[in-house]
C-alpha positions in Angstrom: 52.6 14.9 -35.0 52.8 15.7 -31.3 50.9 12.6 -30.1 48.0 14.9 -28.9 44.8 15.6 -30.8 45.1 18.8 -32.8 42.4 21.1 -34.0 40.9 20.3 -37.4 40.9 22.7 -40.4 38.3 25.4 -40.0 38.6 25.5 -36.2 38.8 29.0 -34.7 41.9 29.5 -32.6 42.0 32.4 -30.1 45.6 33.2 -29.2 46.6 35.3 -26.2 50.0 37.0 -25.7 52.8 34.5 -24.9 50.9 31.6 -26.5 52.4 31.9 -29.9 55.5 33.0 -31.8 55.9 34.6 -35.1 59.5 33.6 -35.1 61.0 30.7 -33.1 62.1 31.9 -29.7 60.3 35.2 -29.8 57.0 35.2 -27.9 54.3 37.4 -29.3 52.7 40.1 -27.2 49.3 40.5 -29.0 46.1 38.6 -29.2 44.8 37.2 -32.5 42.1 35.0 -33.9 43.0 32.5 -36.6 40.9 30.0 -38.5 43.1 27.0 -38.9 44.0 25.6 -42.3 46.5 23.0 -41.1 48.8 22.2 -38.2 52.3 20.8 -38.6 55.2 19.7 -36.3 58.0 22.1 -35.5 61.6 21.6 -34.3 60.4 22.5 -30.8 58.0 19.8 -29.4 56.3 22.4 -27.2 55.1 24.3 -30.4 53.5 23.4 -33.7 53.2 25.4 -36.9 49.7 26.7 -37.5 48.7 27.8 -41.0 45.5 29.8 -41.2 43.5 32.9 -42.0 42.5 35.9 -39.8 38.9 37.1 -39.5 39.7 39.8 -42.1 40.1 37.1 -44.8 36.3 36.3 -44.5 35.3 39.9 -45.2 33.3 40.3 -48.4 35.8 43.0 -49.6 38.9 40.9 -48.8 38.7 38.4 -51.7 41.5 36.3 -50.1 42.6 33.6 -52.4 45.9 32.6 -50.6 46.2 29.1 -49.2 46.9 30.7 -45.9 47.8 34.2 -44.5 49.2 33.3 -41.2 52.0 30.9 -40.3 52.8 31.0 -36.6 54.2 28.7 -33.9 51.5 27.9 -31.3 51.9 26.2 -28.0 50.7 22.6 -28.3 49.0 22.9 -24.9 46.8 25.7 -26.4 46.1 23.6 -29.4 45.2 20.5 -27.3 43.0 22.6 -25.0 41.2 24.1 -28.1 40.6 20.6 -29.4 39.1 19.3 -26.2 36.9 22.4 -25.8 38.7 23.5 -22.6 39.1 26.9 -24.2 37.3 28.8 -26.8 
């Protein structure tokens, strides 16, 4: 792993534009909330793969049974700040 503490499964992660990528090298321009399932290293040490669920997966009508619905690259700085409580 990156050598930094990463958020645990179940941690809510609030992503802002530019802090994450759907595809390597393509910064995203929207905000999202993801509840983390797992965090894995990527080819780029500045980013880690985050697997998780969006808030809509917890809706009673969703019946989400997938292991995860999101797999995105997230800045390790954002992940570390989330772990230490420096950001919500």
